[in-house]
C-alpha positions as CSV (number, residue, x, y, z in Angstrom):
1,M,0.0,0.1,0.1
2,S,1.5,3.5,-1.1
3,K,1.6,6.3,1.0
4,E,-1.0,8.3,-0.8
5,D,-3.4,5.1,0.0
6,S,-2.4,4.9,3.7
7,S,-3.6,8.5,4.0
8,I,-6.5,8.3,2.2
9,C,-7.5,5.3,4.7
10,F,-6.4,7.2,7.3
11,G,-8.8,10.2,6.1
12,V,-11.6,7.5,5.8
13,G,-11.1,5.9,8.8
14,L,-11.1,9.0,11.0
15,L,-14.4,10.4,9.3
16,M,-15.9,7.1,10.4
17,G,-14.6,7.5,13.7
18,V,-16.3,10.6,13.8
19,I,-19.2,9.7,12.5
20,G,-19.6,6.4,14.7
21,G,-18.9,9.0,17.9
22,V,-21.5,11.0,17.4
23,I,-24.0,8.0,16.9
24,A,-22.8,6.7,20.1
25,A,-23.1,10.0,22.0
26,V,-26.8,10.6,20.5
27,L,-28.0,6.9,21.4
28,Y,-26.6,6.5,24.9
29,A,-26.8,10.3,26.1
30,P,-28.9,10.6,29.1
31,K,-29.7,14.3,28.3
32,S,-33.0,15.9,26.6
33,G,-32.8,15.9,22.9
34,E,-32.0,19.9,22.8
35,E,-29.3,19.3,25.3
36,T,-27.9,16.3,23.3
37,R,-28.2,18.5,19.9
38,K,-26.2,21.1,21.6
39,D,-23.8,18.6,22.6
40,V,-23.4,17.2,19.3
41,E,-22.8,20.9,17.5
42,E,-20.2,21.4,19.8
43,V,-18.5,18.2,19.2
44,I,-18.9,18.4,15.4
45,T,-17.8,22.0,15.5
46,D,-14.5,21.1,17.7
47,I,-13.4,17.9,15.5
48,A,-14.0,20.2,12.3
49,Q,-11.9,23.0,13.6
50,K,-9.3,20.4,14.6
51,Y,-8.9,18.3,11.9
52,T,-10.0,20.7,8.5
53,P,-6.2,20.4,7.6
54,E,-6.6,16.5,7.4
55,I,-9.4,16.2,5.8
56,K,-9.0,18.7,3.3
57,Q,-5.7,16.8,2.5
58,A,-7.5,13.3,2.3
59,K,-10.2,15.2,0.1
60,R,-7.3,16.6,-2.1
61,Q,-5.6,13.2,-1.9
62,A,-8.8,11.1,-3.0
63,L,-10.1,13.3,-5.7
64,N,-6.3,13.1,-7.4
65,S,-6.9,9.6,-7.2
66,I,-10.1,9.5,-8.6
67,D,-8.4,11.6,-11.6
68,V,-5.6,8.9,-11.9
69,M,-8.1,6.2,-12.2
70,R,-10.3,7.9,-14.6
71,Y,-7.2,8.9,-16.8
72,R,-6.5,5.0,-16.9
73,L,-9.6,3.9,-17.6
74,E,-9.9,5.8,-20.1
75,E,-6.6,4.9,-21.8
76,Q,-7.6,1.1,-21.4
77,Y,-10.8,2.3,-22.8
78,N,-9.3,3.8,-26.0
79,K,-7.2,1.1,-26.2
80,I,-9.9,-1.6,-26.2
81,N,-12.0,0.2,-28.7
82,E,-8.9,0.7,-31.0
83,S,-8.1,-3.0,-30.8
84,I,-11.7,-3.4,-31.7
85,K,-11.8,-0.9,-34.9
86,A,-8.6,-2.4,-35.9
87,K,-10.3,-6.0,-36.1
88,Q,-13.1,-4.9,-37.9
89,I,-11.0,-3.2,-40.4
90,A,-8.9,-6.4,-40.9
91,K,-12.1,-8.6,-41.0
92,A,-13.4,-5.9,-44.1
93,K,-10.3,-6.1,-45.8
94,E,-9.9,-10.1,-45.7
95,K,-13.9,-10.3,-46.9
96,E,-13.0,-7.5,-49.6
97,S,-9.8,-9.6,-50.5
98,N,-12.1,-12.7,-50.6
99,E,-14.7,-11.2,-52.9
100,Y,-12.3,-10.1,-55.5
101,D,-10.0,-13.2,-55.5
102,V,-11.2,-15.6,-58.2
103,N,-9.0,-18.6,-57.6
């Protein structure tokens, strides 16, 4: 696994941990709904402020990885497409030569 993949995994893991923590806090909180919502809002705000650079970096890396994958997929698609066209042309030439071949 590359360093970039590790960073992306870390960012996704961090995000999932935050989501899990918020859900657990909401489900097990012995407070009223309004108090719980305030606490959740404070926790989310604190986490967002604390980890904003890491989240932005993980997002950038994820988008970069998506762009690389898109480029690679487009390359493969073009190669396959060219191969199909080449086979069609070869088949047409063979058919043409067989039609004009008078043995």
